[in-house]
C-alpha positions in Angstrom: -46.5 49.9 -3.1 -44.2 46.6 -2.3 -44.1 45.3 1.0 -41.0 43.5 3.0 -40.2 42.5 6.5 -37.0 42.1 8.0 -36.1 38.5 9.3 -34.3 37.3 12.1 -31.4 38.4 10.7 -31.8 41.6 9.5 -32.4 41.1 6.0 -35.3 42.7 4.2 -38.1 39.5 2.6 -40.3 40.6 0.8 -43.6 39.7 1.8 -46.2 41.3 -0.7 -47.8 44.3 -2.2 -50.9 46.0 -2.1 -53.9 47.3 -4.3 -53.2 50.2 -6.7 -53.2 53.1 -4.3 -56.0 55.9 -5.1 -54.1 59.5 -5.9 -55.0 61.4 -2.9 -53.0 58.3 -0.5 -50.4 57.6 -3.1 -49.6 61.4 -2.8 -49.2 61.1 1.0 -47.2 57.6 1.2 -44.8 58.9 -1.8 -44.5 62.1 0.7 -43.4 60.2 3.2 -40.6 58.6 1.1 -36.6 58.6 0.5 -35.3 57.3 -2.5 -33.1 54.2 -2.2 -29.5 54.7 -1.6 -27.4 52.6 -3.1 -27.4 48.8 -2.2 -30.8 48.4 -1.3 -31.2 44.5 -0.9 -33.7 44.5 -3.7 -31.5 46.0 -6.8 -32.2 43.8 -9.9 -35.0 41.9 -8.8 -38.2 41.9 -10.7 -41.7 41.6 -9.1 -44.7 40.0 -11.3 -47.9 42.1 -11.3 -49.9 39.4 -9.6 -49.8 36.0 -8.3 -49.0 33.4 -11.0 -48.5 36.5 -13.6 -45.6 37.0 -16.1 -46.3 40.4 -16.7 -43.8 42.3 -14.8 -44.0 45.6 -12.8 -42.0 48.9 -13.1 -40.6 49.4 -9.7 -38.7 52.3 -7.9 -37.3 51.0 -5.2 -36.9 53.5 -1.8 -35.5 53.6 1.4 -37.1 50.6 3.5 -38.4 53.3 6.7 -41.7 54.0 6.0 -43.8 51.1 8.0 -47.6 50.4 7.0 -50.5 49.0 8.6 -52.1 46.3 6.0 -54.8 44.0 5.8 -54.2 41.0 4.2 -55.8 37.3 3.7 -54.4 34.1 5.0 -53.3 32.7 1.9 -49.5 32.5 1.2 -47.2 31.0 -1.2 -44.3 28.4 -0.2 -42.3 31.5 0.4 -44.5 33.4 3.0 -45.2 35.8 0.2 -49.2 36.6 0.5 -51.1 35.8 -2.7 -53.0 38.4 -2.7 -52.8 42.3 -2.9 -52.9 43.6 0.2 -55.1 46.3 1.1 -53.6 49.2 2.8 -55.2 50.8 6.2 -52.6 54.1 6.7 -48.6 54.9 7.5 -47.5 54.9 10.4 -44.5 57.0 11.0 -44.8 57.2 14.6 -42.8 53.7 14.4 -40.0 52.3 12.7 -39.5 49.2 11.1 -37.3 48.2 14.2 -40.6 48.3 16.0 -42.2 45.6 13.6 -42.0 42.0 14.8 -39.1 39.8 12.6 -40.4 37.8 10.1 -40.7 33.9 11.0 -40.4 31.0 8.6 -43.5 29.1 7.9 
């Protein structure tokens, strides 16, 4: 799962990805997602399979509406992205992206 947060200008910024989801967890999360509408901010982007990897991920963009609670370590690259995959704890359909604090520059 690709992860993003909105910055103080309201732009969706890519911050990292999760570890591979187990089939059951993927089914639960998939049921909470909606296909991306035209104009998704990440249209045309490519995402690497891992930090420093040239292998590209095959992704399906979705509407950036689902809040997910994750666990991360502190290692970030110069763009502020997490160097290691986040661990998905749970989906938070009770929250909206507006409830998540805005991303602040490093």
